[in-house]
C-alpha positions in Angstrom: 35.2 39.8 -41.8 38.7 40.8 -42.3 39.4 39.8 -38.2 38.1 36.4 -39.0 40.5 36.3 -42.0 43.3 37.1 -40.4 42.6 35.1 -37.5 42.2 32.1 -39.9 45.3 32.9 -41.8 48.2 33.9 -39.1 46.7 32.4 -35.7 49.0 29.4 -34.4 49.8 26.2 -36.9 48.5 23.7 -38.7 48.8 19.7 -39.4 50.1 18.3 -42.9 50.3 14.6 -43.2 52.1 13.5 -45.8 52.6 9.2 -46.5 51.6 8.9 -43.0 54.0 11.6 -41.7 52.3 14.6 -40.1 54.0 17.6 -39.6 53.2 20.4 -37.9 53.7 24.1 -39.7 52.4 28.0 -38.8 49.6 28.9 -41.0 51.2 32.6 -41.5 53.8 30.9 -44.5 50.6 30.6 -46.4 50.1 34.2 -46.8 53.0 35.2 -46.5 55.5 32.8 -48.7 53.5 34.1 -52.1 53.6 37.4 -51.3 57.3 37.2 -50.7 57.7 35.3 -54.2 55.6 37.7 -56.0 57.4 40.6 -54.8 60.4 39.7 -55.1 59.6 38.7 -58.5 58.1 41.6 -59.6 61.1 43.8 -58.0 63.8 41.5 -59.9 61.8 41.5 -63.3 61.5 45.3 -63.2 63.5 46.9 -66.2 63.9 49.9 -64.0 65.4 48.3 -61.4 66.9 49.4 -58.9 64.3 52.9 -58.8 61.0 51.8 -57.2 58.5 52.0 -59.0 54.9 52.8 -57.4 53.8 48.8 -57.2 57.0 47.9 -55.7 56.4 50.2 -53.0 53.0 48.9 -52.4 54.0 45.1 -52.8 56.5 45.6 -50.1 54.0 47.9 -47.9 51.9 44.7 -48.3 54.4 42.0 -47.5 55.6 44.2 -44.3 51.7 44.1 -43.3 52.1 40.3 -43.6 55.1 40.2 -41.5 53.2 42.4 -38.7 50.1 40.0 -39.0 52.1 36.8 -38.9 55.4 37.4 -36.3 54.6 38.3 -32.9 58.4 40.1 -32.6 57.7 43.0 -31.4 55.3 44.7 -28.7 53.8 46.2 -31.3 52.5 43.8 -33.6 49.0 43.0 -34.9 48.5 40.2 -31.6 50.1 41.7 -29.2 47.7 44.7 -29.5 44.6 43.0 -30.3 44.6 39.6 -28.9 43.1 36.7 -30.3 40.5 35.5 -27.8 39.9 30.8 -27.2 36.3 31.8 -29.4 37.4 33.1 -32.3 39.6 30.4 -33.5 39.1 26.8 -35.5 38.7 23.4 -33.5 42.8 23.1 -35.5 43.8 26.0 -33.7 42.1 25.4 -30.2 43.7 21.7 -30.1 47.0 23.5 -30.6 46.3 26.3 -28.2 45.4 23.6 -25.5 48.6 21.4 -26.3 50.5 24.0 -26.2 49.0 25.1 -22.6 50.0 21.1 -21.5 53.3 20.9 -22.8 54.0 24.3 -20.5 55.1 26.5 -23.3 51.1 28.6 -23.1 50.1 30.2 -19.8 46.9 29.1 -19.4 44.4 32.4 -18.9 42.2 30.9 -17.2 43.6 29.3 -14.3 46.2 32.9 -13.3 48.4 32.4 -15.9 50.1 29.0 -14.7 51.8 26.7 -17.2 51.2 23.3 -17.8 47.9 22.7 -16.3 44.6 22.7 -18.0 41.1 22.7 -16.2 38.7 20.8 -16.2 36.2 21.8 -19.1 39.3 22.1 -20.6 40.8 18.3 -20.5 37.8 17.1 -21.9 37.8 19.8 -24.8 41.1 18.5 -25.3 40.3 15.0 -25.4 37.4 16.1 -27.8 39.5 17.9 -30.2 42.5 15.3 -30.3 39.7 12.6 -31.6 38.6 15.2 -34.2 41.9 16.1 -35.4 42.6 12.0 -35.6 39.7 11.6 -37.4 40.4 14.7 -40.0 43.6 13.8 -40.6 43.2 9.6 -40.8 43.6 9.5 -44.9 47.2 8.9 -45.8 47.5 12.9 -47.6 44.9 14.4 -45.0 45.8 18.0 -44.7 48.0 18.2 -47.6 45.3 21.3 -48.9 47.5 23.9 -46.0 50.7 23.2 -48.3 48.2 24.8 -52.0 50.0 28.2 -51.0 53.8 27.0 -50.8 53.1 24.8 -53.7 51.4 27.9 -56.1 54.3 30.3 -55.1 56.6 27.0 -56.5 54.8 27.0 -59.6 54.8 30.7 -59.9 58.3 30.4 -59.9 59.1 28.1 -62.2 56.3 29.0 -64.6 57.8 33.1 -64.3 61.6 32.0 -65.1 60.8 29.8 -67.9 58.0 31.6 -69.8 57.9 35.1 -68.6 61.0 36.5 -67.7 63.2 35.5 -70.9 60.9 38.2 -72.4 62.8 41.1 -70.2 65.6 40.0 -71.4 65.6 41.0 -74.7 
């Protein structure tokens, strides 16, 4: 259950369509940005800052785990240690993965790790998923739900500084 949530929120990217313009964005910031904003706001408004409280350490730990999950910088990152399989991905992630193989950005695990080549079933799957994604993002504001966590983070920042933070500076 946790693995499924991690794969859904940290692997590859997602599409956002705004005013008929498609944007591709990573999925990890949907989790990392709210955690980063919350951590920063809590630490900044802590009356005992620069002394770390237990909750500061807890929030920094959660942020470190999110970065470990979201970014594959080191050979010991989460997805380097436990790689995601094709079956674990949703259709949008599968499309993204096949598009990356076709574009030569990722090795094809089904074909001796060659770049830029899809085999028969992958070509059919890619075309099916492409049609599915085009239907999914046919609306003018399709995929805007993918920006909800970022919007919530911005709203929290505004509310925090307008209504909560002034009470700490009395």
